[in-house]
C-alpha positions as CSV (number, residue, x, y, z in Angstrom):
1,X,4.3,-1.7,3.9
2,X,5.8,-4.9,2.4
3,X,4.9,-8.1,4.2
4,X,7.1,-11.1,5.0
5,X,6.2,-12.9,1.8
6,X,7.5,-10.5,-0.8
7,X,9.0,-7.0,-1.1
8,X,7.4,-4.0,-2.6
9,X,8.7,-4.2,-6.1
10,X,7.4,-0.9,-7.3
11,X,10.9,0.5,-7.2
12,X,14.2,-1.3,-7.6
13,X,17.7,0.0,-7.9
14,X,17.4,1.8,-11.2
15,X,14.4,4.0,-10.1
16,X,16.3,4.8,-6.9
17,X,19.3,6.0,-8.9
18,X,17.1,8.0,-11.1
19,X,15.5,9.6,-8.1
20,X,18.9,10.6,-6.7
21,X,19.8,12.3,-9.9
22,X,16.5,14.1,-10.1
23,X,16.9,15.2,-6.5
24,X,20.2,16.8,-7.3
25,X,18.5,19.5,-9.4
26,X,20.0,22.9,-8.4
27,X,16.6,24.6,-8.1
28,X,14.9,22.4,-5.5
29,X,15.6,19.1,-3.8
30,X,13.1,16.4,-4.9
31,X,12.9,14.8,-1.5
32,X,13.3,16.7,1.8
33,X,13.2,14.9,5.2
34,X,12.9,16.8,8.5
35,X,13.6,15.8,12.1
36,X,11.2,18.1,13.9
37,X,13.1,18.9,17.1
38,X,12.9,21.4,19.9
39,X,9.2,21.6,20.9
40,X,9.9,21.1,24.6
41,X,12.8,23.6,24.7
42,X,10.7,26.1,22.8
43,X,8.0,25.8,25.5
44,X,10.4,25.8,28.4
45,X,12.1,29.0,27.1
46,X,8.6,30.7,27.3
47,X,7.5,29.2,30.6
48,X,4.9,27.1,28.9
49,X,3.9,23.4,29.3
50,X,5.6,21.0,26.9
51,X,2.2,20.2,25.3
52,X,2.0,23.8,24.1
53,X,5.3,23.3,22.3
54,X,3.9,20.2,20.6
55,X,0.7,22.1,19.7
56,X,2.8,24.9,18.1
57,X,4.8,22.2,16.4
58,X,1.7,21.0,14.6
59,X,1.1,24.5,13.4
60,X,4.7,24.6,12.1
61,X,4.0,21.3,10.3
62,X,1.0,22.8,8.6
63,X,3.1,25.7,7.4
64,X,5.9,23.5,6.2
65,X,3.6,21.1,4.2
66,X,2.0,24.1,2.5
67,X,5.4,25.7,1.7
68,X,6.9,22.4,0.4
69,X,4.1,22.0,-2.1
70,X,4.4,25.6,-3.2
71,X,8.1,25.3,-3.6
72,X,8.0,22.3,-5.8
73,X,9.3,19.7,-3.4
74,X,7.9,16.4,-4.5
75,X,8.3,14.4,-1.3
76,X,8.4,15.6,2.4
77,X,9.3,13.0,5.1
78,X,8.7,14.0,8.7
79,X,9.9,12.3,11.9
80,X,6.7,12.6,13.8
81,X,7.1,9.9,16.6
82,X,10.0,7.6,17.1
83,X,9.9,4.1,18.5
84,X,12.0,5.5,21.4
85,X,9.4,8.2,22.2
86,X,7.3,5.7,24.1
87,X,9.8,6.0,26.9
88,X,8.7,9.6,27.6
89,X,6.3,10.3,30.5
90,X,2.9,8.8,30.0
91,X,1.2,12.2,30.1
92,X,3.4,13.5,27.3
93,X,2.8,10.4,25.1
94,X,-1.0,10.8,25.7
95,X,-0.8,14.5,24.7
96,X,1.2,13.6,21.5
97,X,-1.3,10.9,20.6
98,X,-4.1,13.4,21.1
99,X,-2.4,15.9,18.8
100,X,-2.0,13.1,16.2
101,X,-5.7,12.3,16.4
102,X,-6.7,15.9,16.0
103,X,-4.2,16.6,13.2
104,X,-5.6,13.7,11.1
105,X,-9.2,14.4,11.9
106,X,-8.9,18.2,11.3
107,X,-6.3,18.4,8.6
108,X,-6.8,15.3,6.5
109,X,-9.6,16.8,4.4
110,X,-7.5,19.8,3.6
111,X,-4.5,17.6,2.7
112,X,-6.7,15.6,0.4
113,X,-8.2,18.7,-1.1
114,X,-4.7,20.0,-1.8
115,X,-3.8,16.8,-3.7
116,X,-1.4,15.6,-1.0
117,X,-0.7,11.9,-0.8
118,X,0.0,10.5,2.7
119,X,2.3,7.5,3.4
120,X,3.2,6.0,6.8
121,X,6.4,4.3,7.6
122,X,7.3,2.6,10.9
123,X,6.1,-0.5,12.8
124,X,2.4,-0.7,13.1
125,X,2.1,-4.0,15.1
126,X,0.7,-3.5,18.6
127,X,-0.4,0.1,18.0
128,X,-3.6,1.3,19.5
129,X,-6.4,0.2,17.1
130,X,-7.8,3.7,16.9
131,X,-4.4,5.1,15.9
132,X,-3.9,2.3,13.4
133,X,-7.3,3.0,11.9
134,X,-6.5,6.7,11.6
135,X,-3.2,6.1,9.9
136,X,-4.9,3.6,7.5
137,X,-7.6,6.2,6.8
138,X,-5.1,8.9,5.9
139,X,-3.3,6.6,3.4
140,X,-6.5,5.2,1.8
141,X,-8.2,8.5,1.4
142,X,-5.3,10.1,-0.3
143,X,-3.8,7.1,-2.2
144,X,-4.8,8.4,-5.6
145,X,-3.5,11.9,-5.2
146,X,-0.5,12.9,-7.2
147,X,0.7,16.1,-5.6
148,X,3.1,16.4,-2.7
149,X,3.9,13.0,-1.1
150,X,3.9,13.4,2.7
151,X,5.7,10.5,4.4
152,X,5.0,10.3,8.1
153,X,7.5,8.3,10.1
154,X,5.4,7.1,13.1
155,X,6.6,4.6,15.7
156,X,9.7,4.6,13.5
157,X,13.3,3.7,14.2
158,X,15.8,3.2,11.4
159,X,17.6,0.3,13.1
160,X,14.3,-1.5,13.6
161,X,13.3,-0.9,10.0
162,X,16.6,-2.4,8.8
163,X,16.2,-5.4,11.2
164,X,12.7,-6.0,9.9
165,X,14.0,-5.9,6.3
166,X,16.8,-8.4,7.2
167,X,14.2,-10.8,8.8
168,X,12.2,-10.7,5.6
169,X,15.3,-11.5,3.5
170,X,16.2,-14.3,5.9
171,X,12.7,-15.8,5.5
172,X,13.1,-15.7,1.8
173,X,16.4,-17.5,2.1
174,X,14.9,-20.1,4.5
175,X,12.1,-20.8,2.0
176,X,14.6,-21.2,-0.8
177,X,13.1,-18.4,-2.9
178,X,16.3,-16.4,-2.5
179,X,19.9,-17.5,-2.6
180,X,22.3,-16.1,0.0
181,X,24.8,-15.1,-2.6
182,X,22.1,-13.1,-4.3
183,X,21.6,-10.9,-1.3
184,X,22.9,-7.4,-2.0
185,X,22.4,-3.9,-0.7
186,X,19.7,-3.4,-3.4
187,X,18.0,-6.6,-2.3
188,X,17.8,-5.5,1.3
189,X,16.6,-2.1,0.3
190,X,13.6,-3.6,-1.4
191,X,12.3,-4.9,1.9
192,X,12.4,-1.5,3.7
193,X,9.2,0.2,4.6
194,X,8.9,2.3,1.5
195,X,11.3,1.1,-1.2
196,X,9.4,3.0,-3.9
197,X,10.3,6.3,-2.4
198,X,13.6,7.8,-3.4
199,X,16.2,8.5,-0.8
200,X,16.1,12.0,0.7
201,X,18.3,14.6,-1.0
202,X,18.2,16.9,2.0
203,X,17.7,16.1,5.7
204,X,17.0,19.0,8.0
205,X,17.2,18.9,11.8
206,X,16.0,21.8,13.9
207,X,16.9,23.0,17.4
208,X,20.7,22.9,16.8
209,X,21.2,19.2,17.5
210,X,23.6,17.6,15.0
211,X,22.7,13.9,14.8
212,X,20.2,11.7,12.9
213,X,18.8,10.0,16.1
214,X,17.9,6.7,14.3
215,X,16.1,8.4,11.4
216,X,16.4,7.0,7.9
217,X,19.9,5.6,8.5
218,X,19.9,3.5,5.4
219,X,18.3,6.1,3.1
220,X,20.6,8.9,4.4
221,X,23.8,7.4,2.9
222,X,24.2,10.3,0.4
223,X,21.8,12.9,1.8
224,X,22.9,16.4,2.4
225,X,22.5,17.3,6.1
226,X,21.5,20.8,7.3
227,X,21.2,21.6,11.0
228,X,19.2,24.6,11.9
229,X,19.3,26.4,15.3
230,X,15.6,27.2,15.0
231,X,13.3,25.3,17.3
232,X,10.6,23.4,15.4
233,X,7.6,25.6,16.5
234,X,9.4,28.6,14.8
235,X,10.1,26.7,11.6
236,X,8.5,28.4,8.5
237,X,9.0,28.9,4.8
238,X,11.9,31.2,5.3
239,X,13.9,28.7,7.4
240,X,13.1,26.0,4.8
241,X,14.3,28.3,2.1
242,X,17.5,28.9,4.0
243,X,18.1,25.1,4.2
244,X,17.5,24.7,0.5
245,X,19.8,27.6,-0.3
246,X,22.5,25.8,1.7
247,X,21.7,22.5,-0.1
248,X,22.2,24.4,-3.5
249,X,25.7,25.4,-2.4
250,X,26.7,21.8,-1.9
251,X,28.4,19.7,-4.6
252,X,26.9,16.2,-4.6
253,X,29.2,13.4,-5.8
254,X,27.6,10.2,-4.5
255,X,31.0,8.7,-4.0
256,X,32.3,9.7,-7.5
257,X,34.6,12.6,-8.6
258,X,32.1,14.7,-10.5
259,X,28.9,16.1,-9.0
260,X,25.7,14.6,-10.5
261,X,23.1,17.0,-11.8
262,X,19.7,16.7,-13.3
263,X,21.0,17.4,-16.8
């Protein structure tokens, strides 16, 4: 992630605009983001402990990553653990961290073998050193892969991301390396956690809830939103296809009068 000294300049405004146009291709969205919701309710409906819902949610994630790659999606962003999730019961947080550890240890080799590149967004300061090390390992091992880009939002909150970006801009202004009048939306966007990744074309939330819950608020400005009633553990390729079919029926204008296409 960019540090306080300088933004990640791999992608500026023009690549972002190009990514939006590419993502409007009628066949498949370039970048899909998913709020994986409903693990606890899935378990409760079956008289099972919440941790079983989370475990089945990991299985759904495996299915979805595989399906996304096969369907030609270039980038898949998943909301794995929010900065607010630390407020959950200690036992549940412990279970979630255990699942994260097992997922990385057991699945990383397969992801790497399938040419998946892993990126992490979110605040890493003050994380457990073992968790930080696992996240770093996932990124480093897969950094040269050029297949599906899997972006994992961990300890992530969109308002926090924007606040951290604003602090970096303020530091540049205080140092005199950036003039206040030169601060634009594009400027701030360059200081976000992953400015080189285009904005999501499609954001899916499972479980029937219809809100973003502090997920990619900046990047979602022109995303199409699809809310599925399916609990996350039951999510599969068919549900993903249904969301993409709905996306295809939308006309994307990005604030203009004519819909933009990839042509």
